[in-house]
C-alpha positions in Angstrom: 10.0 8.4 28.3 11.8 6.5 25.6 13.2 4.0 28.1 10.5 4.1 30.8 9.2 0.6 30.1 12.6 -1.0 30.2 13.6 0.7 33.4 10.4 -0.2 35.2 10.6 -3.8 34.2 14.3 -4.1 34.9 13.7 -2.6 38.4 10.9 -5.0 39.1 12.8 -8.1 38.1 16.4 -7.2 39.1 15.6 -7.5 42.8 15.0 -11.2 42.4 17.6 -11.9 39.7 19.8 -13.7 42.2 17.1 -16.4 42.7 17.0 -17.3 39.0 18.1 -20.8 38.3 20.8 -21.6 35.8 18.3 -23.1 33.2 18.3 -21.1 30.1 16.6 -21.4 26.7 18.0 -19.3 23.8 16.3 -19.2 20.5 17.0 -17.2 17.3 15.7 -17.0 13.8 16.0 -15.1 10.6 13.3 -14.2 8.2 13.0 -12.5 4.8 10.0 -11.6 2.7 9.1 -10.2 -0.7 5.7 -8.9 -1.5 3.4 -6.6 -3.5 1.3 -3.7 -2.1 -1.3 -2.2 -4.5 -1.8 1.0 -2.4 0.9 1.6 0.2 -0.5 5.0 1.3 -4.1 3.9 1.4 -5.5 6.7 -0.8 -8.2 7.2 -3.4 -10.2 9.9 -5.1 -8.9 13.4 -4.3 -6.3 12.2 -1.9 -4.8 9.8 -4.5 -4.4 12.8 -6.9 -2.3 14.6 -4.3 -0.5 11.8 -2.4 -0.4 9.2 -5.2 -1.6 5.6 -5.2 1.2 3.8 -7.0 1.7 0.1 -6.2 5.0 -1.1 -5.1 7.1 -4.2 -4.5 8.2 -4.6 -0.9 11.3 -6.3 0.6 12.0 -7.1 4.3 14.5 -9.0 6.4 14.7 -9.4 10.1 16.1 -11.3 13.1 14.5 -12.6 16.3 16.3 -13.3 19.5 14.9 -14.6 22.8 16.3 -15.8 26.1 14.1 -17.5 28.7 15.4 -18.1 32.2 13.2 -20.8 33.6 12.4 -21.4 37.2 13.0 -24.7 39.0 9.8 -24.3 41.2 6.7 -22.1 41.0 8.0 -20.0 43.9 11.1 -19.0 41.9 11.0 -16.2 39.4 11.2 -16.5 35.6 12.5 -13.9 33.2 12.1 -13.6 29.4 14.0 -11.2 27.2 13.4 -10.8 23.5 14.7 -8.6 20.7 13.2 -8.4 17.2 14.5 -6.2 14.4 13.3 -5.8 10.8 14.1 -3.6 7.9 11.5 -2.9 5.1 12.1 -1.3 1.7 9.6 -0.2 -1.0 10.5 -0.4 -4.7 8.5 2.7 -5.7 8.1 4.5 -2.4 11.6 5.0 -1.0 10.4 7.7 1.4 8.4 4.9 3.2 11.5 2.8 3.9 11.9 2.0 7.6 13.3 -0.3 10.2 12.0 -1.4 13.6 13.7 -2.5 16.8 11.7 -4.0 19.6 13.0 -5.0 23.0 10.6 -6.9 25.3 11.0 -7.9 28.9 8.7 -10.0 31.0 8.7 -12.2 34.1 6.8 -13.6 37.0 7.3 -14.6 40.6 5.2 -15.8 43.5 5.1 -14.7 47.2 2.7 -16.6 49.4 -0.8 -16.5 47.9 0.3 -13.7 45.6 1.5 -14.1 42.0 3.2 -11.2 40.2 3.6 -10.8 36.4 5.1 -8.1 34.3 5.2 -7.7 30.5 6.5 -4.7 28.6 8.2 -3.6 25.4 9.8 -0.6 23.8 9.6 -0.2 20.0 11.8 2.2 18.1 10.8 2.9 14.5 13.7 4.2 12.5 11.9 5.8 9.6 11.4 9.2 7.9 10.8 12.3 10.0 8.9 13.8 7.1 5.1 13.3 6.9 2.7 13.4 3.9 0.7 16.4 2.7 -2.4 16.9 4.8 -5.5 16.0 2.7 -8.9 16.1 4.3 -10.3 13.3 2.1 -7.8 10.6 3.2 -9.4 8.0 5.4 -8.1 8.0 9.0 -7.8 4.2 8.9 -5.2 4.7 6.1 -2.9 6.8 8.4 -1.4 3.7 10.2 -0.2 2.4 6.9 2.4 5.1 6.8 2.3 6.6 10.3 3.8 3.3 11.7 6.7 3.8 9.3 7.6 7.2 10.7 10.3 7.8 13.3 8.9 7.2 16.8 9.0 5.3 20.1 6.2 3.1 21.4 6.1 1.9 25.0 3.8 -0.8 26.4 3.6 -2.1 30.0 1.3 -4.4 31.9 1.8 -5.3 35.6 -0.5 -7.7 37.4 -0.8 -9.3 40.8 -3.4 -11.9 41.9 -4.1 -13.9 45.0 -6.6 -16.7 45.6 -8.3 -17.0 49.0 -10.5 -20.1 48.6 -13.2 -19.3 46.0 -12.3 -15.5 46.2 -9.8 -13.8 44.0 -8.2 -10.4 44.3 -6.5 -8.9 41.2 -4.7 -5.7 40.7 -3.4 -4.4 37.3 -1.5 -1.4 36.0 -1.0 -0.6 32.3 0.7 2.0 30.2 0.6 2.7 26.4 2.6 5.7 25.1 3.5 7.0 21.7 6.4 9.5 21.3 6.6 10.8 17.7 9.7 12.3 16.4 8.4 13.6 13.1 8.8 17.2 11.7 6.0 19.7 12.2 5.5 21.5 8.9 2.6 23.6 7.8 0.5 21.8 5.2 1.7 18.4 6.3 0.2 15.9 8.7 1.5 16.6 12.2 1.5 13.9 14.9 0.7 14.6 18.6 2.2 12.4 21.3 -0.4 10.5 23.3 -0.5 8.1 26.2 -2.9 6.1 28.4 -2.2 5.2 32.0 -4.6 2.9 33.9 -4.8 1.1 37.3 -7.5 -1.4 38.2 -8.7 -3.5 41.1 -11.0 -6.5 40.7 -12.7 -8.8 43.2 -13.6 -12.3 41.8 -15.6 -15.3 42.8 -14.7 -18.7 41.4 -18.0 -20.5 40.9 -16.1 -23.6 39.9 -12.7 -24.4 38.3 -14.0 -23.3 34.9 -15.9 -20.2 35.9 -14.7 -16.9 37.4 -16.9 -13.9 37.9 -15.3 -10.5 38.4 -16.4 -7.0 39.4 -14.0 -4.0 39.7 -13.0 -0.5 38.9 -10.5 1.2 36.6 -8.9 4.6 37.1 -7.1 6.1 34.1 -5.6 9.2 32.6 -4.9 10.0 28.9 -2.7 12.7 27.6 -2.6 14.3 24.2 0.1 16.8 23.1 -0.8 20.1 21.3 0.3 20.4 17.7 2.4 23.6 17.4 0.6 24.9 14.3 -2.1 27.7 13.8 -5.6 26.6 14.7 -4.3 23.4 16.3 -4.1 24.7 19.9 -6.6 22.1 21.2 -6.1 18.8 22.9 -8.4 16.3 24.6 -6.4 15.0 27.6 -8.8 13.4 30.1 -9.2 11.4 33.2 -11.7 8.5 33.5 -13.4 6.1 35.8 -14.7 2.7 34.7 -16.8 0.1 36.3 -16.2 -3.4 35.2 -18.2 -6.7 35.2 -16.4 -9.7 33.8 -16.3 -13.4 33.3 -13.5 -15.8 32.5 -13.8 -19.5 32.0 -14.4 -22.5 29.8 -18.1 -22.7 28.6 -17.2 -25.9 26.7 -14.3 -28.3 26.5 -11.3 -26.9 24.6 -12.8 -23.4 24.7 -11.7 -20.4 26.8 -13.5 -17.1 27.0 -12.7 -13.8 28.7 -15.1 -10.8 28.7 -15.2 -7.5 30.6 -17.5 -4.5 30.1 -19.0 -1.5 31.8 -19.7 2.2 31.7 -16.9 4.8 31.2 -17.2 8.1 33.0 -14.8 10.6 31.5 -13.8 14.2 32.1 -11.9 16.1 29.4 -9.4 18.3 31.2 -7.4 19.5 28.2 -7.6 22.7 26.1 -10.8 21.6 24.3 -12.4 23.7 21.6 -15.6 25.0 23.2 -17.0 26.0 19.9 -17.6 22.4 18.8 -17.3 20.4 22.0 -20.9 20.9 23.2 -22.5 19.6 26.3 -19.7 20.2 28.8 -16.5 18.3 29.6 -18.2 15.2 31.0 -18.8 12.2 28.7 -20.3 8.7 29.2 -19.8 5.7 27.0 -19.6 1.9 27.0 -16.3 0.0 27.0 -15.7 -3.7 26.6 -12.9 -6.1 25.8 -13.0 -9.9 25.3 -11.5 -12.8 23.6 -11.8 -16.5 23.0 -9.8 -19.5 22.0 -11.4 -22.7 20.8 -10.0 -26.0 19.4 -13.1 -27.9 18.1 -10.8 -30.6 16.5 -7.1 -31.4 16.9 -6.4 -29.8 13.5 -8.6 -26.6 13.9 -7.9 -23.7 16.2 -10.2 -20.6 16.4 -9.4 -17.3 18.1 -11.1 -14.0 18.3 -11.3 -10.7 20.2 -13.4 -7.6 20.5 -12.7 -4.2 22.0 -14.2 -0.8 22.4 -12.6 2.2 24.1 -12.2 6.0 24.0 -8.8 7.0 22.6 -7.0 10.1 21.3 -6.3 11.0 17.8 -2.6 10.9 16.7 -3.1 14.0 14.6 -4.4 16.0 17.6 -7.6 18.2 17.9 -10.0 15.3 18.5 -10.8 12.1 20.3 -12.7 9.0 19.1 -14.3 5.8 20.1 -12.3 2.9 18.8 -14.2 -0.4 18.1 -12.9 -3.6 16.6 -13.7 -7.2 16.2 -11.4 -9.9 14.7 -11.2 -13.6 14.3 -8.8 -16.2 12.9 -8.8 -19.8 12.0 -5.7 -22.0 11.9 -6.0 -25.3 10.1 -3.4 -28.1 10.1 -3.9 -29.6 6.6 -1.1 -32.1 6.8 2.0 -32.6 8.9 3.8 -30.0 6.7 1.0 -27.6 5.6 -1.0 -25.2 7.7 -3.6 -22.7 6.5 -4.9 -19.6 8.2 -7.9 -17.3 7.6 -8.2 -13.9 9.3 -11.0 -11.3 9.3 -11.2 -7.9 11.1 -13.7 -5.0 11.2 -12.5 -1.7 12.7 -14.3 1.6 13.3 -13.1 5.0 14.4 -16.0 7.3 15.4 -14.4 10.8 16.0 -15.6 13.7 18.1 -16.0 16.7 18.1 -14.7 16.3 14.5 -17.5 14.6 12.5 -15.8 11.6 11.0 -16.9 7.9 11.0 -14.3 5.8 9.4 -14.5 2.0 8.9 -12.2 -0.6 7.5 -12.3 -4.4 6.9 -9.4 -6.7 6.4 -9.6 -10.2 5.1 -6.5 -12.4 4.9 -5.6 -15.8 3.7 -2.3 -17.6 4.3 -0.4 -20.9 4.3 2.8 -22.1 5.7 4.9 -25.0 4.4 7.3 -26.6 6.9 10.4 -27.6 4.9 12.3 -29.0 7.9 12.3 -28.6 11.7 14.2 -25.3 11.2 12.9 -23.9 8.0 9.5 -22.9 6.6 7.9 -20.9 3.8 4.8 -18.8 4.2 2.4 -17.3 1.6 -0.1 -14.5 2.5 -2.7 -12.4 0.7 -4.7 -9.5 2.1 -7.8 -7.5 1.0 -8.1 -4.2 2.8 -11.2 -2.0 2.2 -11.9 1.3 4.0 -14.9 3.6 3.8 -16.8 6.4 5.6 -20.5 6.3 6.5 -21.0 10.1 6.2 -22.5 11.3 2.9 -20.6 14.6 3.3 -17.3 12.7 3.0 -17.8 10.3 0.1 -14.1 10.2 -0.9 -12.8 8.9 2.5 -12.4 5.4 1.0 -9.7 3.2 -0.5 -9.1 -0.4 -1.7 -5.8 -2.2 -1.1 -4.5 -5.6 -1.9 -1.2 -7.0 -0.6 0.6 -10.3 -1.0 3.9 -11.8 0.1 6.1 -14.8 0.2 8.4 -15.3 3.2 11.1 -17.7 4.5 11.9 -18.3 8.2 15.0 -20.2 9.4 15.6 -21.1 13.0 19.3 -21.0 13.9 
């Protein structure tokens, strides 16, 4: 599983490697960053008394390498390879130290009316195999703060093919998202369950005009969730699902691009569910959607945003949840050397059959100063607030502030 993404992409692209032209673009850069995190664990109240909520200085350094093999004509394939590695250290939380290694591979080629694209990556997190003490009052949205530092593999893959026949469009997609945790399973500590999502879709579209494409389609998927080998944790919520999709892609105004797809989700939970709390049978219905936009109202202002809602599986096992998020960002070119950015995000995790309803908001402000064509300095601050809407869980909340200064140099 660890190398599944790489093998699939390599197989898809290697067959046409002989047709790649000699044009190559190689880029590399180094970056370093020093920062401050007021709450690296994301704890408060009772959980802070157990886990701790000490602030810490943070230090990181990394490298980025990329190779693009460009095509001479649209009918020829292109191939992009990239590696990024970074190591992060905490001044007062040495157990949270970790490094990441990400290998990405993507490409495209055309055959007649059909265009094929592939993008995938495998991420290895070289971190601690030990997890923190299990505390029921910790907010689930705080888990990613330290879960993403634990030793694990993450695999992502998206394959797509599309053909145009006059105003009609046929599109097929296949995606994979898999998490393979390598942490210890110890009684009294948080235990992570491997989880994955596999999906295939087929869409039929009608191009109303060059700036408007309507789509209808279906999605077939399967999610798997491993069982945590601890007492009273023998449940898992693996499932298969069918989705209907209605979507639109286009430009409602000049310099603005929008994509949106939504529909009902029909799901059957096939795993070893807990019948004592999973009432109403194994069938569930919900609404899913995903969308995004990019707008450039002025030459110096760029706006982006995206929304998403889907059923997903808990990384700690024993439950599933509806994951909803909305985020937006503004990038402003103040001068030829200075750019400023503002980001905002709201995220909700509504769990079932476990009764939990966790929310978080993130508000960021940053600026970048271009020192030369190859060097820049960046400044960022972040306010992170998380809470729970259930009166029975008043302590599932935390506040966090983080700031950093970084330097990037292109080689």
